[in-house]
C-alpha positions in Angstrom: 0.0 0.0 0.0 1.0 3.6 -0.5 -0.1 6.9 0.9 -0.2 9.8 -1.5 -1.4 13.3 -1.9 -3.7 13.4 -4.9 -5.3 16.2 -6.9 -8.1 15.6 -9.5 -8.1 17.8 -12.6 -11.2 19.9 -13.6 -13.0 18.8 -16.7 -11.6 21.8 -18.5 -8.1 20.3 -18.2 -9.2 16.8 -19.1 -10.4 15.6 -15.7 -13.5 13.6 -15.0 -16.9 15.4 -15.6 -18.2 13.8 -12.4 -16.1 13.5 -9.2 -18.7 11.4 -7.4 -16.1 8.7 -6.6 -15.7 6.4 -3.7 -12.1 6.6 -2.7 -12.4 3.7 -0.2 -13.2 0.1 -0.2 -11.0 -0.7 -3.2 -13.8 0.0 -5.8 -12.1 2.8 -7.7 -9.3 1.1 -9.7 -7.4 3.5 -12.1 -3.7 3.4 -13.0 -0.9 5.7 -12.0 2.1 6.5 -14.2 5.2 7.6 -12.3 6.7 10.7 -13.9 6.1 14.3 -14.5 2.9 15.3 -12.8 2.4 18.2 -15.2 1.9 15.8 -18.1 -1.6 16.1 -19.6 -1.4 13.7 -22.6 -0.7 10.0 -22.6 2.3 8.8 -24.6 1.2 6.3 -27.2 3.1 4.0 -29.5 2.5 4.1 -33.3 0.0 1.3 -32.9 -2.0 3.4 -30.3 -0.9 1.4 -27.2 0.4 3.0 -24.1 4.1 3.7 -24.2 4.2 4.2 -20.4 4.4 1.9 -17.4 0.8 1.8 -16.1 0.7 0.7 -12.5 -2.7 -0.7 -11.4 -4.0 0.7 -8.1 -7.2 0.4 -6.0 -8.1 3.1 -3.6 -8.4 1.8 0.0 -9.0 5.1 1.8 -9.7 8.7 0.9 -12.1 11.6 1.3 -15.8 11.0 0.8 -16.2 14.2 -1.3 -13.8 15.5 -3.9 -13.4 18.9 -5.6 -11.0 19.5 -8.5 -7.8 21.3 -7.9 -7.7 20.4 -4.2 -5.0 18.1 -2.8 -6.3 15.2 -0.8 -4.6 12.4 1.1 -5.4 8.9 -0.1 -4.2 5.3 0.4 -3.9 3.0 -2.6 -3.3 -0.7 -2.8 -0.7 -1.7 -5.4 -2.9 -4.2 -7.4 -0.1 -6.5 -8.7 2.6 -6.1 -6.0 5.3 -7.4 -5.9 5.5 -7.0 -9.7 8.7 -5.0 -10.6 6.6 -2.3 -12.3 6.0 -0.9 -8.8 9.7 -0.4 -8.0 9.5 3.3 -8.9 6.4 3.8 -6.7 8.4 5.2 -3.7 8.1 8.2 -1.4 8.7 11.4 -3.3 7.8 9.9 -6.7 5.3 12.0 -8.6 2.7 10.5 -10.9 -0.4 11.1 -13.1 -3.7 9.3 -12.4 -5.1 7.6 -15.5 -8.4 6.2 -16.6 -7.4 4.6 -19.8 -5.5 7.2 -21.9 -7.2 10.0 -20.0 -5.1 11.8 -17.3 -7.6 12.8 -14.6 -5.3 13.8 -11.8 -1.8 13.9 -10.4 0.0 13.3 -7.1 3.0 12.4 -5.1 3.7 9.3 -3.0 4.2 10.2 0.6 4.7 6.7 2.2 5.0 3.1 1.1 4.0 0.6 3.7 2.7 -2.9 4.5 4.1 -4.7 1.4 7.7 -3.7 2.2 7.3 -5.4 5.5 6.2 -8.7 4.0 8.8 -11.5 3.5 
């Protein structure tokens, strides 16, 4: 699991038109892409596939109501841990939040826990 500070983009910047999300209970399952949090377009290969490492996450805890352009703390489960794709998901890493090719938010990892303690 990781703790992060997350900001959703407004629809005018490509964000979700509806922020009525449940950021707890592992029901919201987007991807994060570690890198420049100011990126606003997905990098695609010539055959229109993602050219970026998409890390599957599920939100375990977060606020019950969300507004765009407001930073919120959240806890995410790393869906396929211990896959090496998560090696870059460490404290201080910045990321964009993805729903398919759409970049709907951005954030920074503040703490990585639980999985690191497992054998």
